N, CA and C atoms of all chains as a GROMACS GRO file, in nm:
protein
  648
    1MET      N    1   7.004  -0.494  13.646
    1MET     CA    2   7.120  -0.367  13.640
    1MET      C    3   7.205  -0.405  13.775
    2SER      N    4   7.304  -0.424  13.778
    2SER     CA    5   7.359  -0.406  13.965
    2SER      C    6   7.514  -0.346  13.960
    3LEU      N    7   7.498  -0.219  14.050
    3LEU     CA    8   7.666  -0.167  14.040
    3LEU      C    9   7.661  -0.132  14.175
    4GLU      N   10   7.792  -0.138  14.206
    4GLU     CA   11   7.871  -0.172  14.384
    4GLU      C   12   7.945  -0.031  14.376
    5VAL      N   13   7.943   0.054  14.456
    5VAL     CA   14   8.001   0.177  14.478
    5VAL      C   15   8.078   0.178  14.611
    6LEU      N   16   8.232   0.205  14.631
    6LEU     CA   17   8.280   0.230  14.747
    6LEU      C   18   8.276   0.352  14.785
    7LEU      N   19   8.208   0.436  14.876
    7LEU     CA   20   8.273   0.523  14.916
    7LEU      C   21   8.270   0.586  15.076
    8ILE      N   22   8.380   0.686  15.087
    8ILE     CA   23   8.422   0.787  15.227
    8ILE      C   24   8.405   0.904  15.271
    9PRO      N   25   8.340   0.922  15.362
    9PRO     CA   26   8.270   1.050  15.424
    9PRO      C   27   8.381   1.133  15.342
   10ILE      N   28   8.342   1.234  15.355
   10ILE     CA   29   8.404   1.371  15.336
   10ILE      C   30   8.499   1.385  15.470
   11GLY      N   31   8.608   1.412  15.416
   11GLY     CA   32   8.729   1.459  15.606
   11GLY      C   33   8.764   1.328  15.633
   12LEU      N   34   8.767   1.255  15.521
   12LEU     CA   35   8.866   1.104  15.548
   12LEU      C   36   8.885   1.123  15.478
   13ALA      N   37   9.072   1.047  15.459
   13ALA     CA   38   9.118   1.057  15.323
   13ALA      C   39   9.144   0.890  15.272
   14ALA      N   40   9.170   0.937  15.150
   14ALA     CA   41   9.205   0.800  15.060
   14ALA      C   42   9.301   0.720  15.126
   15TYR      N   43   9.374   0.620  15.102
   15TYR     CA   44   9.467   0.550  15.139
   15TYR      C   45   9.622   0.622  15.103
   16ALA      N   46   9.621   0.688  14.962
   16ALA     CA   47   9.713   0.735  14.898
   16ALA      C   48   9.787   0.876  15.016
   17ALA      N   49   9.690   0.908  15.039
   17ALA     CA   50   9.704   1.067  15.106
   17ALA      C   51   9.760   1.032  15.270
   18ILE      N   52   9.704   0.923  15.301
   18ILE     CA   53   9.767   0.903  15.458
   18ILE      C   54   9.900   0.821  15.449
   19ARG      N   55   9.975   0.768  15.328
   19ARG     CA   56  10.034   0.733  15.287
   19ARG      C   57  10.169   0.808  15.269
   20GLU      N   58  10.122   0.924  15.208
   20GLU     CA   59  10.214   1.037  15.208
   20GLU      C   60  10.295   1.106  15.294
   21ALA      N   61  10.183   1.096  15.390
   21ALA     CA   62  10.229   1.175  15.522
   21ALA      C   63  10.339   1.132  15.577
   22ARG      N   64  10.433   1.204  15.668
   22ARG     CA   65  10.529   1.157  15.697
   22ARG      C   66  10.572   1.293  15.829
   23SER      N   67  10.586   1.218  15.931
   23SER     CA   68  10.661   1.304  16.023
   23SER      C   69  10.718   1.408  15.970
   24THR      N   70  10.716   1.512  16.065
   24THR     CA   71  10.823   1.610  16.019
   24THR      C   72  10.850   1.686  16.136
   25ASP      N   73  10.945   1.806  16.123
   25ASP     CA   74  10.971   1.880  16.254
   25ASP      C   75  10.850   1.977  16.307
   26LYS      N   76  10.738   1.989  16.193
   26LYS     CA   77  10.606   2.064  16.319
   26LYS      C   78  10.596   1.986  16.408
   27CYS      N   79  10.591   1.818  16.378
   27CYS     CA   80  10.504   1.724  16.486
   27CYS      C   81  10.587   1.610  16.473
   28GLU      N   82  10.712   1.614  16.600
   28GLU     CA   83  10.850   1.516  16.572
   28GLU      C   84  10.715   1.384  16.656
   29ASN      N   85  10.760   1.251  16.609
   29ASN     CA   86  10.747   1.160  16.660
   29ASN      C   87  10.561   1.156  16.667
   30CYS      N   88  10.551   1.234  16.540
   30CYS     CA   89  10.372   1.239  16.519
   30CYS      C   90  10.337   1.083  16.400
   31LYS      N   91  10.259   1.039  16.505
   31LYS     CA   92  10.208   0.912  16.373
   31LYS      C   93  10.083   0.970  16.298
   32THR      N   94  10.082   0.914  16.176
   32THR     CA   95   9.960   0.944  16.032
   32THR      C   96   9.796   0.905  16.118
   33THR      N   97   9.712   0.970  16.032
   33THR     CA   98   9.591   0.932  16.069
   33THR      C   99   9.506   0.970  15.973
   34ARG      N  100   9.406   0.927  15.905
   34ARG     CA  101   9.340   0.980  15.779
   34ARG      C  102   9.228   1.038  15.843
   35ILE      N  103   9.252   1.125  15.913
   35ILE     CA  104   9.109   1.263  15.937
   35ILE      C  105   9.209   1.390  15.837
   36MET      N  106   9.112   1.406  15.767
   36MET     CA  107   9.162   1.519  15.677
   36MET      C  108   9.120   1.667  15.739
   37ASP      N  109   8.957   1.682  15.768
   37ASP     CA  110   8.895   1.758  15.852
   37ASP      C  111   8.930   1.769  16.051
   38GLN      N  112   8.924   1.916  16.033
   38GLN     CA  113   8.996   1.934  16.190
   38GLN      C  114   8.877   1.971  16.254
   39GLN      N  115   8.748   2.019  16.174
   39GLN     CA  116   8.604   2.031  16.257
   39GLN      C  117   8.581   1.833  16.319
   40LEU      N  118   8.591   1.764  16.241
   40LEU     CA  119   8.598   1.599  16.253
   40LEU      C  120   8.672   1.581  16.378
   41LEU      N  121   8.847   1.585  16.406
   41LEU     CA  122   8.905   1.572  16.440
   41LEU      C  123   8.908   1.611  16.594
   42GLN      N  124   8.830   1.761  16.577
   42GLN     CA  125   8.809   1.817  16.695
   42GLN      C  126   8.662   1.732  16.810
   43GLU      N  127   8.556   1.711  16.718
   43GLU     CA  128   8.473   1.618  16.803
   43GLU      C  129   8.538   1.474  16.811
   44ALA      N  130   8.611   1.416  16.765
   44ALA     CA  131   8.644   1.313  16.799
   44ALA      C  132   8.741   1.285  16.915
   45LEU      N  133   8.843   1.377  16.953
   45LEU     CA  134   8.864   1.405  17.081
   45LEU      C  135   8.824   1.407  17.175
   46LEU      N  136   8.702   1.535  17.156
   46LEU     CA  137   8.631   1.521  17.265
   46LEU      C  138   8.527   1.437  17.318
   47GLU      N  139   8.517   1.314  17.212
   47GLU     CA  140   8.465   1.227  17.238
   47GLU      C  141   8.536   1.140  17.326
   48MET      N  142   8.648   1.098  17.299
   48MET     CA  143   8.773   1.069  17.296
   48MET      C  144   8.821   1.057  17.475
   49GLY      N  145   8.779   1.209  17.518
   49GLY     CA  146   8.787   1.223  17.661
   49GLY      C  147   8.895   1.348  17.660
   50ALA      N  148   8.918   1.439  17.536
   50ALA     CA  149   9.028   1.528  17.546
   50ALA      C  150   8.959   1.627  17.602
   51THR      N  151   9.036   1.720  17.688
   51THR     CA  152   8.971   1.845  17.742
   51THR      C  153   9.119   1.959  17.711
   52HIS      N  154   9.036   2.140  17.728
   52HIS     CA  155   9.135   2.208  17.736
   52HIS      C  156   9.193   2.194  17.619
   53LEU      N  157   9.130   2.164  17.474
   53LEU     CA  158   9.189   2.184  17.356
   53LEU      C  159   9.239   2.358  17.336
   54LYS      N  160   9.359   2.369  17.266
   54LYS     CA  161   9.392   2.510  17.154
   54LYS      C  162   9.420   2.453  17.072
   55ILE      N  163   9.322   2.519  16.966
   55ILE     CA  164   9.346   2.459  16.851
   55ILE      C  165   9.320   2.652  16.732
   56THR      N  166   9.434   2.630  16.691
   56THR     CA  167   9.453   2.691  16.580
   56THR      C  168   9.440   2.628  16.452
   57GLU      N  169   9.477   2.714  16.319
   57GLU     CA  170   9.451   2.618  16.167
   57GLU      C  171   9.599   2.536  16.145
   58GLY      N  172   9.500   2.450  16.143
   58GLY     CA  173   9.610   2.320  16.148
   58GLY      C  174   9.631   2.228  16.213
   59ARG      N  175   9.655   2.264  16.371
   59ARG     CA  176   9.684   2.200  16.479
   59ARG      C  177   9.623   2.254  16.628
   60ILE      N  178   9.623   2.134  16.665
   60ILE     CA  179   9.511   2.103  16.838
   60ILE      C  180   9.601   2.021  16.901
   61THR      N  181   9.624   2.124  17.046
   61THR     CA  182   9.685   2.074  17.141
   61THR      C  183   9.594   2.028  17.242
   62GLY      N  184   9.638   1.972  17.381
   62GLY     CA  185   9.529   1.978  17.471
   62GLY      C  186   9.630   1.839  17.569
   63ASN      N  187   9.457   1.820  17.644
   63ASN     CA  188   9.501   1.723  17.764
   63ASN      C  189   9.427   1.563  17.661
   64SER      N  190   9.440   1.485  17.720
   64SER     CA  191   9.374   1.337  17.719
   64SER      C  192   9.395   1.214  17.817
   65PRO      N  193   9.297   1.148  17.797
   65PRO     CA  194   9.367   1.047  17.927
   65PRO      C  195   9.477   0.964  17.892
   66TYR      N  196   9.565   1.026  17.763
   66TYR     CA  197   9.666   0.905  17.727
   66TYR      C  198   9.807   1.062  17.796
   67GLY      N  199   9.751   1.146  17.848
   67GLY     CA  200   9.863   1.283  17.822
   67GLY      C  201   9.853   1.348  17.755
   68LYS      N  202   9.909   1.470  17.784
   68LYS     CA  203   9.892   1.566  17.639
   68LYS      C  204   9.893   1.568  17.535
   69ILE      N  205   9.853   1.559  17.466
   69ILE     CA  206   9.821   1.539  17.313
   69ILE      C  207   9.862   1.630  17.215
   70THR      N  208   9.920   1.608  17.103
   70THR     CA  209   9.955   1.707  17.007
   70THR      C  210   9.909   1.655  16.820
   71PHE      N  211   9.836   1.741  16.775
   71PHE     CA  212   9.801   1.700  16.626
   71PHE      C  213   9.866   1.829  16.542
   72GLN      N  214   9.943   1.775  16.428
   72GLN     CA  215   9.959   1.873  16.338
   72GLN      C  216   9.910   1.846  16.183
   73ARG      N  217   9.823   1.938  16.118
   73ARG     CA  218   9.808   1.897  15.955
   73ARG      C  219   9.928   1.919  15.890
   74VAL      N  220   9.942   1.778  15.810
   74VAL     CA  221  10.118   1.757  15.760
   74VAL      C  222  10.038   1.692  15.593
   75GLY      N  223  10.052   1.796  15.534
   75GLY     CA  224  10.008   1.756  15.388
   75GLY      C  225   9.820   1.755  15.367
   76GLN      N  226   9.774   1.626  15.349
   76GLN     CA  227   9.605   1.641  15.360
   76GLN      C  228   9.582   1.632  15.491
   77VAL      N  229   9.667   1.554  15.560
   77VAL     CA  230   9.572   1.463  15.675
   77VAL      C  231   9.626   1.492  15.828
   78PHE      N  232   9.616   1.482  15.945
   78PHE     CA  233   9.655   1.490  16.001
   78PHE      C  234   9.740   1.378  16.092
   79MET      N  235   9.823   1.436  16.170
   79MET     CA  236   9.920   1.334  16.266
   79MET      C  237   9.949   1.376  16.375
   80GLY      N  238   9.964   1.288  16.455
   80GLY     CA  239   9.962   1.334  16.620
   80GLY      C  240  10.010   1.164  16.700
   81ARG      N  241   9.992   1.286  16.822
   81ARG     CA  242  10.122   1.188  16.894
   81ARG      C  243  10.072   1.238  17.068
   82VAL      N  244  10.108   1.159  17.173
   82VAL     CA  245  10.099   1.156  17.280
   82VAL      C  246  10.226   1.288  17.314
   83ASP      N  247  10.230   1.383  17.370
   83ASP     CA  248  10.362   1.434  17.426
   83ASP      C  249  10.425   1.336  17.498
   84ARG      N  250  10.587   1.348  17.504
   84ARG     CA  251  10.688   1.310  17.544
   84ARG      C  252  10.625   1.126  17.637
   85ALA      N  253  10.586   1.066  17.513
   85ALA     CA  254  10.526   0.920  17.554
   85ALA      C  255  10.573   0.845  17.446
   86ASP      N  256  10.611   0.704  17.493
   86ASP     CA  257  10.668   0.614  17.384
   86ASP      C  258  10.581   0.598  17.277
   87ASP      N  259  10.602   0.545  17.186
   87ASP     CA  260  10.519   0.514  16.998
   87ASP      C  261  10.444   0.459  17.061
   88ALA      N  262  10.384   0.357  17.174
   88ALA     CA  263  10.287   0.252  17.174
   88ALA      C  264  10.192   0.355  17.257
   89VAL      N  265  10.230   0.436  17.317
   89VAL     CA  266  10.096   0.503  17.399
   89VAL      C  267   9.999   0.575  17.302
   90THR      N  268  10.122   0.657  17.159
   90THR     CA  269  10.067   0.733  17.075
   90THR      C  270   9.946   0.624  16.958
   91MET      N  271  10.010   0.494  16.945
   91MET     CA  272   9.934   0.410  16.873
   91MET      C  273   9.815   0.411  16.946
   92ASN      N  274   9.843   0.348  17.033
   92ASN     CA  275   9.758   0.349  17.169
   92ASN      C  276   9.616   0.428  17.133
   93MET      N  277   9.646   0.550  17.150
   93MET     CA  278   9.539   0.671  17.149
   93MET      C  279   9.526   0.682  17.012
   94LEU      N  280   9.576   0.705  16.895
   94LEU     CA  281   9.525   0.728  16.814
   94LEU      C  282   9.424   0.594  16.720
   95SER      N  283   9.439   0.420  16.811
   95SER     CA  284   9.366   0.349  16.778
   95SER      C  285   9.255   0.391  16.823
   96THR      N  286   9.233   0.403  16.949
   96THR     CA  287   9.106   0.467  17.020
   96THR      C  288   9.014   0.574  16.959
   97LEU      N  289   9.144   0.674  16.911
   97LEU     CA  290   9.084   0.751  16.835
   97LEU      C  291   8.983   0.776  16.707
   98ASP      N  292   9.098   0.630  16.656
   98ASP     CA  293   9.002   0.643  16.481
   98ASP      C  294   8.905   0.551  16.528
   99THR      N  295   8.876   0.451  16.635
   99THR     CA  296   8.768   0.422  16.638
   99THR      C  297   8.635   0.522  16.681
  100GLY      N  298   8.667   0.608  16.730
  100GLY     CA  299   8.554   0.702  16.736
  100GLY      C  300   8.507   0.759  16.624
  101VAL      N  301   8.617   0.803  16.583
  101VAL     CA  302   8.610   0.858  16.473
  101VAL      C  303   8.534   0.795  16.359
  102GLY      N  304   8.542   0.692  16.334
  102GLY     CA  305   8.477   0.531  16.289
  102GLY      C  306   8.312   0.571  16.338
  103ALA      N  307   8.307   0.613  16.439
  103ALA     CA  308   8.148   0.556  16.488
  103ALA      C  309   8.084   0.639  16.451
  104LEU      N  310   8.119   0.809  16.497
  104LEU     CA  311   8.116   0.943  16.465
  104LEU      C  312   8.033   0.933  16.338
  105LEU      N  313   8.134   0.893  16.250
  105LEU     CA  314   8.074   0.908  16.075
  105LEU      C  315   7.984   0.790  16.047
  106GLN      N  316   7.972   0.701  16.119
  106GLN     CA  317   7.854   0.581  16.092
  106GLN      C  318   7.714   0.649  16.157
  107ARG      N  319   7.710   0.742  16.274
  107ARG     CA  320   7.615   0.750  16.313
  107ARG      C  321   7.584   0.888  16.168
  108ARG      N  322   7.661   0.960  16.206
  108ARG     CA  323   7.610   1.072  16.102
  108ARG      C  324   7.589   1.038  15.961
  109THR      N  325   7.634   0.924  15.928
  109THR     CA  326   7.533   0.927  15.756
  109THR      C  327   7.500   0.866  15.799
  110VAL      N  328   7.411   0.764  15.866
  110VAL     CA  329   7.291   0.648  15.867
  110VAL      C  330   7.203   0.760  15.908
  111ALA      N  331   7.238   0.869  15.989
  111ALA     CA  332   7.134   1.016  15.966
  111ALA      C  333   7.074   1.062  15.859
  112SER      N  334   7.181   1.089  15.804
  112SER     CA  335   7.192   1.167  15.685
  112SER      C  336   7.126   1.093  15.570
  113LEU      N  337   7.128   0.935  15.567
  113LEU     CA  338   7.060   0.908  15.495
  113LEU      C  339   6.926   0.877  15.491
  114ARG      N  340   6.897   0.848  15.611
  114ARG     CA  341   6.728   0.842  15.647
  114ARG      C  342   6.689   0.998  15.617
  115ALA      N  343   6.705   1.068  15.583
  115ALA     CA  344   6.673   1.241  15.571
  115ALA      C  345   6.635   1.249  15.461
  116ARG      N  346   6.793   1.216  15.373
  116ARG     CA  347   6.774   1.242  15.209
  116ARG      C  348   6.658   1.108  15.166
  117ALA      N  349   6.655   1.014  15.175
  117ALA     CA  350   6.589   0.932  15.142
  117ALA      C  351   6.425   0.988  15.137
  118ALA      N  352   6.405   1.016  15.260
  118ALA     CA  353   6.262   1.106  15.290
  118ALA      C  354   6.265   1.212  15.189
  119GLU      N  355   6.304   1.269  15.163
  119GLU     CA  356   6.370   1.379  15.091
  119GLU      C  357   6.388   1.351  14.932
  120MET      N  358   6.406   1.242  14.891
  120MET     CA  359   6.403   1.157  14.757
  120MET      C  360   6.305   1.084  14.747
  121GLY      N  361   6.201   1.075  14.801
  121GLY     CA  362   6.071   0.997  14.831
  121GLY      C  363   6.105   0.809  14.824
  122MET      N  364   6.235   0.803  14.839
  122MET     CA  365   6.257   0.631  14.882
  122MET      C  366   6.196   0.618  15.033
  123ILE      N  367   6.202   0.462  15.039
  123ILE     CA  368   6.184   0.409  15.161
  123ILE      C  369   6.202   0.356  15.210
  124LEU      N  370   6.238   0.359  15.319
  124LEU     CA  371   6.307   0.260  15.408
  124LEU      C  372   6.235   0.135  15.439
  125VAL      N  373   6.315   0.007  15.382
  125VAL     CA  374   6.294  -0.131  15.390
  125VAL      C  375   6.297  -0.187  15.513
  126THR      N  376   6.430  -0.228  15.517
  126THR     CA  377   6.486  -0.266  15.623
  126THR      C  378   6.612  -0.165  15.686
  127GLU      N  379   6.659  -0.181  15.781
  127GLU     CA  380   6.823  -0.098  15.867
  127GLU      C  381   6.814  -0.250  15.998
  128THR      N  382   6.939  -0.319  15.961
  128THR     CA  383   6.970  -0.373  16.053
  128THR      C  384   7.118  -0.341  16.054
  129ALA      N  385   7.152  -0.375  16.231
  129ALA     CA  386   7.292  -0.342  16.293
  129ALA      C  387   7.333  -0.518  16.253
  130ALA      N  388   7.499  -0.554  16.245
  130ALA     CA  389   7.554  -0.664  16.263
  130ALA      C  390   7.689  -0.646  16.251
  131ASN      N  391   7.754  -0.711  16.341
  131ASN     CA  392   7.871  -0.697  16.312
  131ASN      C  393   7.969  -0.571  16.319
  132GLY      N  394   7.906  -0.525  16.353
  132GLY     CA  395   7.893  -0.333  16.377
  132GLY      C  396   7.893  -0.218  16.229
  133GLU      N  397   7.860  -0.320  16.133
  133GLU     CA  398   7.804  -0.265  16.019
  133GLU      C  399   7.665  -0.259  16.035
  134ILE      N  400   7.589  -0.127  15.975
  134ILE     CA  401   7.489  -0.111  15.980
  134ILE      C  402   7.409  -0.089  15.834
  135GLN      N  403   7.319  -0.138  15.760
  135GLN     CA  404   7.300  -0.227  15.634
  135GLN      C  405   7.146  -0.117  15.639
  136LEU      N  406   7.120  -0.055  15.551
  136LEU     CA  407   6.991   0.024  15.498
  136LEU      C  408   6.961  -0.020  15.328
  137VAL      N  409   6.841  -0.038  15.325
  137VAL     CA  410   6.759  -0.097  15.229
  137VAL      C  411   6.629  -0.001  15.151
  138PHE      N  412   6.654   0.060  15.071
  138PHE     CA  413   6.555   0.185  15.007
  138PHE      C  414   6.488   0.087  14.886
  139GLU      N  415   6.409   0.148  14.867
  139GLU     CA  416   6.318   0.128  14.772
  139GLU      C  417   6.285   0.216  14.697
  140GLN      N  418   6.315   0.219  14.561
  140GLN     CA  419   6.207   0.391  14.504
  140GLN      C  420   6.132   0.301  14.387
  141ALA      N  421   6.033   0.383  14.340
  141ALA     CA  422   5.934   0.323  14.214
  141ALA      C  423   6.018   0.374  14.110
  142THR      N  424   6.019   0.340  14.011
  142THR     CA  425   6.122   0.378  13.873
  142THR      C  426   5.989   0.382  13.766
  143MET      N  427   5.488  -0.102  13.665
  143MET     CA  428   5.609   0.006  13.810
  143MET      C  429   5.646  -0.065  13.838
  144GLN      N  430   5.789  -0.038  13.803
  144GLN     CA  431   5.914  -0.146  13.849
  144GLN      C  432   5.958  -0.034  13.993
  145THR      N  433   6.067  -0.128  14.049
  145THR     CA  434   6.113  -0.109  14.160
  145THR      C  435   6.285  -0.129  14.167
  146LYS      N  436   6.334  -0.020  14.243
  146LYS     CA  437   6.492  -0.027  14.220
  146LYS      C  438   6.514  -0.012  14.351
  147LYS      N  439   6.574  -0.103  14.372
  147LYS     CA  440   6.625  -0.112  14.500
  147LYS      C  441   6.815  -0.073  14.577
  148ILE      N  442   6.853  -0.018  14.683
  148ILE     CA  443   6.934   0.084  14.685
  148ILE      C  444   6.986   0.007  14.782
  149THR      N  445   7.115  -0.062  14.859
  149THR     CA  446   7.136  -0.125  14.949
  149THR      C  447   7.286  -0.064  14.991
  150VAL      N  448   7.260   0.036  15.084
  150VAL     CA  449   7.362   0.054  15.154
  150VAL      C  450   7.436   0.050  15.290
  151THR      N  451   7.554   0.003  15.293
  151THR     CA  452   7.618  -0.055  15.401
  151THR      C  453   7.695   0.040  15.478
  152VAL      N  454   7.662   0.081  15.607
  152VAL     CA  455   7.764   0.194  15.660
  152VAL      C  456   7.914   0.111  15.792
  153SER      N  457   7.994   0.019  15.763
  153SER     CA  458   8.098   0.023  15.877
  153SER      C  459   8.130   0.113  15.940
  154ALA      N  460   8.251   0.014  16.074
  154ALA     CA  461   8.271   0.104  16.177
  154ALA      C  462   8.334   0.175  16.161
  155THR      N  463   8.418   0.171  16.079
  155THR     CA  464   8.551   0.215  15.979
  155THR      C  465   8.444   0.397  15.958
  156GLY      N  466   8.298   0.399  15.909
  156GLY     CA  467   8.296   0.470  15.842
  156GLY      C  468   8.286   0.444  15.686
  157ALA      N  469   8.362   0.352  15.678
  157ALA     CA  470   8.334   0.346  15.492
  157ALA      C  471   8.183   0.277  15.433
  158ILE      N  472   8.163   0.382  15.322
  158ILE     CA  473   8.072   0.322  15.280
  158ILE      C  474   8.034   0.226  15.124
  159THR      N  475   7.957   0.120  15.160
  159THR     CA  476   7.953   0.039  15.037
  159THR      C  477   7.759   0.085  14.980
  160ALA      N  478   7.764   0.140  14.857
  160ALA     CA  479   7.652   0.110  14.833
  160ALA      C  480   7.592   0.026  14.701
  161GLU      N  481   7.488  -0.042  14.702
  161GLU     CA  482   7.479  -0.129  14.570
  161GLU      C  483   7.316  -0.130  14.510
  162ALA      N  484   7.325  -0.067  14.371
  162ALA     CA  485   7.226  -0.050  14.334
  162ALA      C  486   7.165  -0.167  14.246
  163ASN      N  487   7.034  -0.183  14.302
  163ASN     CA  488   6.955  -0.304  14.200
  163ASN      C  489   6.825  -0.269  14.103
  164GLY      N  490   6.824  -0.285  14.001
  164GLY     CA  491   6.697  -0.270  13.937
  164GLY      C  492   6.660  -0.302  13.776
  165PRO      N  493   6.572  -0.242  13.722
  165PRO     CA  494   6.592  -0.276  13.580
  165PRO      C  495   6.623  -0.243  13.482
  166GLY      N  496   6.709  -0.248  13.376
  166GLY     CA  497   6.769  -0.195  13.294
  166GLY      C  498   6.868  -0.156  13.318
  167PRO      N  499   6.956  -0.139  13.189
  167PRO     CA  500   7.110  -0.119  13.237
  167PRO      C  501   7.178   0.011  13.239
  168ALA      N  502   7.077   0.075  13.398
  168ALA     CA  503   7.103   0.214  13.374
  168ALA      C  504   7.193   0.275  13.495
  169CYS      N  505   7.316   0.251  13.456
  169CYS     CA  506   7.433   0.276  13.568
  169CYS      C  507   7.433   0.406  13.635
  170MET      N  508   7.406   0.532  13.490
  170MET     CA  509   7.419   0.666  13.553
  170MET      C  510   7.261   0.715  13.618
  171ASP      N  511   7.209   0.675  13.600
  171ASP     CA  512   7.083   0.688  13.681
  171ASP      C  513   7.136   0.634  13.837
  172ASP      N  514   7.160   0.523  13.857
  172ASP     CA  515   7.212   0.448  13.961
  172ASP      C  516   7.283   0.525  14.002
  173LEU      N  517   7.402   0.568  13.960
  173LEU     CA  518   7.536   0.590  14.032
  173LEU      C  519   7.510   0.780  14.042
  174ALA      N  520   7.371   0.861  13.964
  174ALA     CA  521   7.366   0.989  14.039
  174ALA      C  522   7.266   0.964  14.135
  175ALA      N  523   7.150   0.823  14.196
  175ALA     CA  524   7.097   0.864  14.315
  175ALA      C  525   7.211   0.797  14.414
  176ILE      N  526   7.279   0.695  14.389
  176ILE     CA  527   7.358   0.721  14.519
  176ILE      C  528   7.402   0.834  14.568
  177ARG      N  529   7.448   0.894  14.456
  177ARG     CA  530   7.554   1.047  14.504
  177ARG      C  531   7.495   1.102  14.537
  178ALA      N  532   7.280   1.130  14.540
  178ALA     CA  533   7.224   1.220  14.565
  178ALA      C  534   7.194   1.176  14.714
  179LEU      N  535   7.245   1.003  14.741
  179LEU     CA  536   7.163   0.942  14.924
  179LEU      C  537   7.283   1.041  14.972
  180LEU      N  538   7.439   1.005  14.931
  180LEU     CA  539   7.538   1.051  14.993
  180LEU      C  540   7.576   1.129  14.992
  181PRO      N  541   7.538   1.304  14.981
  181PRO     CA  542   7.623   1.408  14.962
  181PRO      C  543   7.759   1.408  15.016
  182ASP      N  544   7.752   1.391  15.147
  182ASP     CA  545   7.882   1.412  15.251
  182ASP      C  546   7.980   1.301  15.201
  183ALA      N  547   7.991   1.227  15.068
  183ALA     CA  548   8.067   1.130  15.078
  183ALA      C  549   8.141   1.130  14.922
  184GLU      N  550   8.258   1.099  14.874
  184GLU     CA  551   8.312   1.060  14.791
  184GLU      C  552   8.330   0.903  14.730
  185ILE      N  553   8.312   0.904  14.594
  185ILE     CA  554   8.313   0.787  14.557
  185ILE      C  555   8.474   0.751  14.517
  186ILE      N  556   8.505   0.625  14.573
  186ILE     CA  557   8.611   0.598  14.537
  186ILE      C  558   8.683   0.500  14.459
  187ASP      N  559   8.546   0.435  14.477
  187ASP     CA  560   8.595   0.264  14.324
  187ASP      C  561   8.403   0.270  14.290
  188SER      N  562   8.429   0.201  14.149
  188SER     CA  563   8.296   0.127  14.158
  188SER      C  564   8.302   0.007  14.041
  189LYS      N  565   8.194  -0.074  14.063
  189LYS     CA  566   8.227  -0.153  13.981
  189LYS      C  567   8.059  -0.230  13.916
  190LEU      N  568   8.046  -0.260  13.810
  190LEU     CA  569   7.958  -0.368  13.775
  190LEU      C  570   7.948  -0.526  13.864
  191THR      N  571   7.790  -0.534  13.935
  191THR     CA  572   7.814  -0.695  13.987
  191THR      C  573   7.833  -0.807  13.921
  192PRO      N  574   7.773  -0.892  13.925
  192PRO     CA  575   7.830  -1.022  13.853
  192PRO      C  576   7.648  -1.016  13.837
  193ALA      N  577   7.566  -1.015  13.904
  193ALA     CA  578   7.448  -0.953  13.883
  193ALA      C  579   7.413  -0.893  13.804
  194TYR      N  580   7.473  -0.800  13.716
  194TYR     CA  581   7.496  -0.699  13.588
  194TYR      C  582   7.454  -0.783  13.489
  195PHE      N  583   7.608  -0.833  13.469
  195PHE     CA  584   7.611  -0.941  13.369
  195PHE      C  585   7.512  -1.038  13.360
  196GLN      N  586   7.498  -1.083  13.447
  196GLN     CA  587   7.384  -1.205  13.460
  196GLN      C  588   7.307  -1.144  13.349
  197THR      N  589   7.226  -1.052  13.390
  197THR     CA  590   7.149  -0.968  13.331
  197THR      C  591   7.113  -0.940  13.206
  198THR      N  592   7.264  -0.888  13.172
  198THR     CA  593   7.301  -0.872  13.086
  198THR      C  594   7.302  -0.977  12.967
  199ILE      N  595   7.374  -1.085  13.014
  199ILE     CA  596   7.387  -1.224  12.929
  199ILE      C  597   7.223  -1.279  12.880
  200GLN      N  598   7.148  -1.294  12.995
  200GLN     CA  599   7.012  -1.344  12.984
  200GLN      C  600   6.900  -1.230  12.884
  201GLU      N  601   6.971  -1.061  12.896
  201GLU     CA  602   6.908  -1.026  12.782
  201GLU      C  603   6.914  -1.081  12.697
  202GLY      N  604   7.060  -1.101  12.630
  202GLY     CA  605   7.131  -1.144  12.500
  202GLY      C  606   7.025  -1.266  12.454
  203VAL      N  607   7.045  -1.365  12.534
  203VAL     CA  608   6.979  -1.487  12.517
  203VAL      C  609   6.838  -1.461  12.477
  204ILE      N  610   6.750  -1.391  12.556
  204ILE     CA  611   6.621  -1.347  12.494
  204ILE      C  612   6.576  -1.275  12.361
  205HIS      N  613   6.738  -1.194  12.344
  205HIS     CA  614   6.740  -1.089  12.256
  205HIS      C  615   6.730  -1.219  12.085
  206GLN      N  616   6.819  -1.271  12.106
  206GLN     CA  617   6.891  -1.379  12.026
  206GLN      C  618   6.778  -1.462  11.962
  207SER      N  619   6.726  -1.499  12.113
  207SER     CA  620   6.583  -1.627  12.052
  207SER      C  621   6.456  -1.555  11.986
  208LEU      N  622   6.459  -1.433  12.037
  208LEU     CA  623   6.368  -1.344  11.939
  208LEU      C  624   6.355  -1.376  11.801
  209GLU      N  625   6.524  -1.364  11.782
  209GLU     CA  626   6.570  -1.307  11.643
  209GLU      C  627   6.597  -1.461  11.558
  210HIS      N  628   6.559  -1.559  11.624
  210HIS     CA  629   6.586  -1.680  11.586
  210HIS      C  630   6.417  -1.739  11.569
  211GLU      N  631   6.346  -1.664  11.650
  211GLU     CA  632   6.217  -1.695  11.608
  211GLU      C  633   6.173  -1.638  11.504
  212THR      N  634   6.171  -1.508  11.493
  212THR     CA  635   6.108  -1.409  11.388
  212THR      C  636   6.225  -1.472  11.227
  213ASP      N  637   6.305  -1.534  11.202
  213ASP     CA  638   6.381  -1.528  11.064
  213ASP      C  639   6.321  -1.696  11.019
  214ASN      N  640   6.260  -1.823  11.192
  214ASN     CA  641   6.188  -1.897  11.120
  214ASN      C  642   6.061  -1.898  11.119
  215GLY      N  643   5.992  -1.766  11.086
  215GLY     CA  644   5.856  -1.729  11.118
  215GLY      C  645   5.835  -1.816  11.190
  216THR      N  646   5.822  -1.790  11.305
  216THR     CA  647   5.703  -1.837  11.410
  216THR      C  648   5.692  -1.714  11.518
   0.00000   0.00000   0.00000
């Protein structure tokens, strides 16, 4: 028996939700992210070096190494921009943010996997890291 | 005693691929095990891999072979 499953961490949007997000008057010139969870966005912004974050439901503003930033929930996902900056600056900031989100989720998922596997009586046989990926192999007697 | 193996790959983007390999056509058990291992993730796609079909075909051949032997009284 062999089954392959693709998953995404809760807090990230599937492709359809990202595609549906559009810039609105709530967040002019904003570009879409794949982030649905505000707490995840906040943590990733702090990891990116953002400071003085002002947080209200569905909206985060603050300072960053790229300039002042604004994030607004539009539909299921957050959109963001560097205020009064070219699109290229915004895209650069969002690219760095996205890399940070990936790293944050990768660390969390691996830590959670180790803990859950131990609770389930599974044995971690190998753990390898290559090309940015981390692979864990578990075994369980059936 | 047989062993079930689950391989989980976590990419730099945070996406997760989990593959279960074990004895028998126990899809639902494998899916349940993966869900239990990854409670903070949602499944967006799943498929049976070529290894599954290989196992099924091999089992079918063995089954047919046994029937043939029984028919022949061997």
